[in-house]
C-alpha angles and dihedrals in degrees: 000000000000120000126206090260093054091049093049093045093050091046092051092048091050093045101043107012101090100030111094099162092101092050091051091049091052091048092051091047091052091048092051091047091050092049090049092052092049091049092050092050092047093049091048093050095043092045092056092045092049092048090052092048093049090050090050093049092045091052092048092050094045098050 
């Protein structure tokens, strides 16, 4: 005898069990977000380093 829970569980397995497109989409979105965060951090760090170097070179040339 099937209970409500068994019916719902079997329905959910049949409906979402074999479809992994959503999981792939989420994985790609997380990967893109991680790459974006790494790029932002790298640009920020390198921008500050470049600004410091240009200031140092400008000071050396000026005086």
